[in-house]
C-alpha positions as CSV (number, residue, x, y, z in Angstrom):
1,M,170.2,52.0,-139.4
2,M,173.8,53.4,-139.2
3,R,172.6,56.9,-140.3
4,L,169.8,57.0,-137.8
5,L,172.3,56.1,-135.0
6,S,174.6,58.9,-136.2
7,V,171.8,61.5,-136.2
8,R,170.7,60.4,-132.7
9,T,174.4,60.6,-131.5
10,A,174.8,64.0,-133.0
11,A,171.6,65.3,-131.5
12,G,172.6,63.9,-128.1
13,V,176.0,65.6,-128.3
14,L,174.4,68.8,-129.4
15,L,171.9,68.8,-126.6
16,A,174.6,68.0,-124.0
17,T,176.8,70.7,-125.3
18,S,174.1,73.3,-125.3
19,G,173.1,72.3,-121.7
20,F,176.7,72.7,-120.6
21,L,177.0,76.1,-122.3
22,F,173.8,77.3,-120.8
23,C,174.9,76.3,-117.3
24,T,178.3,77.9,-117.7
25,A,176.7,81.1,-119.0
26,S,174.3,81.2,-116.1
27,Q,177.1,80.7,-113.6
28,A,179.2,83.5,-115.2
29,A,176.2,85.9,-115.1
30,A,175.6,85.0,-111.4
31,T,179.2,85.4,-110.4
32,P,179.7,89.0,-109.3
33,S,182.5,90.8,-111.0
34,F,184.3,93.1,-108.5
35,D,187.7,93.6,-107.0
36,E,187.2,92.6,-103.4
37,A,190.5,94.0,-102.2
38,K,189.8,97.4,-103.7
39,A,186.2,97.4,-102.4
40,K,187.4,96.6,-98.8
41,A,190.1,99.3,-99.1
42,L,187.6,101.9,-100.0
43,F,185.2,100.7,-97.2
44,K,188.0,100.9,-94.7
45,R,189.4,104.3,-96.0
46,N,185.9,105.8,-95.5
47,D,185.4,104.4,-92.1
48,C,182.2,102.6,-93.3
49,G,182.8,99.9,-90.6
50,K,181.9,102.4,-87.9
51,C,178.3,102.1,-88.9
52,H,178.2,98.9,-90.9
53,A,179.3,95.4,-90.2
54,P,179.1,92.4,-92.7
55,D,176.7,90.4,-90.6
56,R,175.2,92.5,-87.8
57,D,173.5,95.8,-87.5
58,K,175.4,98.6,-85.8
59,K,174.5,102.3,-86.3
60,G,173.6,101.3,-89.8
61,P,172.3,98.1,-91.3
62,A,174.5,95.0,-91.8
63,L,175.9,94.7,-95.3
64,Q,174.1,91.3,-95.7
65,K,170.8,93.0,-94.8
66,I,171.5,95.7,-97.4
67,S,172.3,93.0,-100.0
68,K,169.2,91.0,-99.1
69,E,166.9,94.0,-99.3
70,N,168.2,94.9,-102.8
71,K,168.6,91.4,-104.2
72,G,167.0,91.2,-107.7
73,K,166.1,94.9,-107.9
74,S,166.9,96.4,-111.2
75,D,167.6,99.8,-109.5
76,A,169.8,98.4,-106.7
77,E,173.1,99.6,-108.1
78,D,171.9,103.1,-108.9
79,K,170.2,103.4,-105.4
80,L,173.3,102.4,-103.6
81,V,175.5,104.6,-105.7
82,K,173.2,107.6,-104.8
83,Q,173.4,106.6,-101.1
84,L,177.1,106.6,-101.2
85,T,177.6,109.8,-103.1
86,S,174.8,112.3,-102.2
87,S,174.9,112.3,-98.3
88,P,171.2,111.7,-97.7
89,K,169.7,111.9,-94.2
90,V,169.6,108.4,-92.6
91,K,168.0,107.2,-89.3
92,L,170.5,105.6,-87.0
93,L,169.6,102.1,-85.8
94,D,171.1,102.4,-82.3
95,N,169.4,105.6,-81.2
96,G,166.8,106.6,-83.9
97,K,168.5,110.0,-84.5
98,E,168.9,111.3,-88.0
99,E,172.2,112.3,-89.5
100,E,173.8,112.8,-92.9
101,H,175.2,109.6,-94.4
102,K,178.9,110.2,-95.2
103,A,179.7,110.3,-99.0
104,V,182.7,108.3,-100.1
105,D,185.9,110.2,-100.7
106,T,186.1,109.4,-104.4
107,K,184.3,110.6,-107.5
108,D,185.6,107.7,-109.6
109,V,182.4,105.9,-110.6
110,K,184.2,102.7,-111.3
111,E,185.5,102.6,-107.7
112,I,182.1,103.4,-106.3
113,K,180.4,100.8,-108.5
114,N,183.0,98.2,-107.4
115,L,182.1,98.9,-103.8
116,V,178.5,98.6,-104.5
117,A,179.0,95.2,-106.3
118,W,180.9,94.0,-103.3
119,I,178.2,95.1,-100.9
120,L,175.5,93.5,-103.0
121,A,177.5,90.2,-103.0
122,Q,177.4,90.0,-99.2
């Protein structure tokens, strides 16, 4: 009887521990890893706020809208890095005209990916 109780107790502890570890790992994976201050500095330095606001459309879509449209897409990071580095033509939301999207002023991939991670976390 005592051995059976020990096995049940051990199984319960094991189950509880694995559940806790799973939840902790899931939260860690869901927590974005970026340096917000550096992302905001790059955003500001490149005048991104002229066209993009966090929660409302301006000349360009709101950051929250960009994030929502790209949520769960495996190519989201690559797509946004390309957008920020290759100066593609974009249609302005305020007047429908097309213009070249300004490329960020850095070639540092780490800085650019940090900005993208911040945008996707909005």
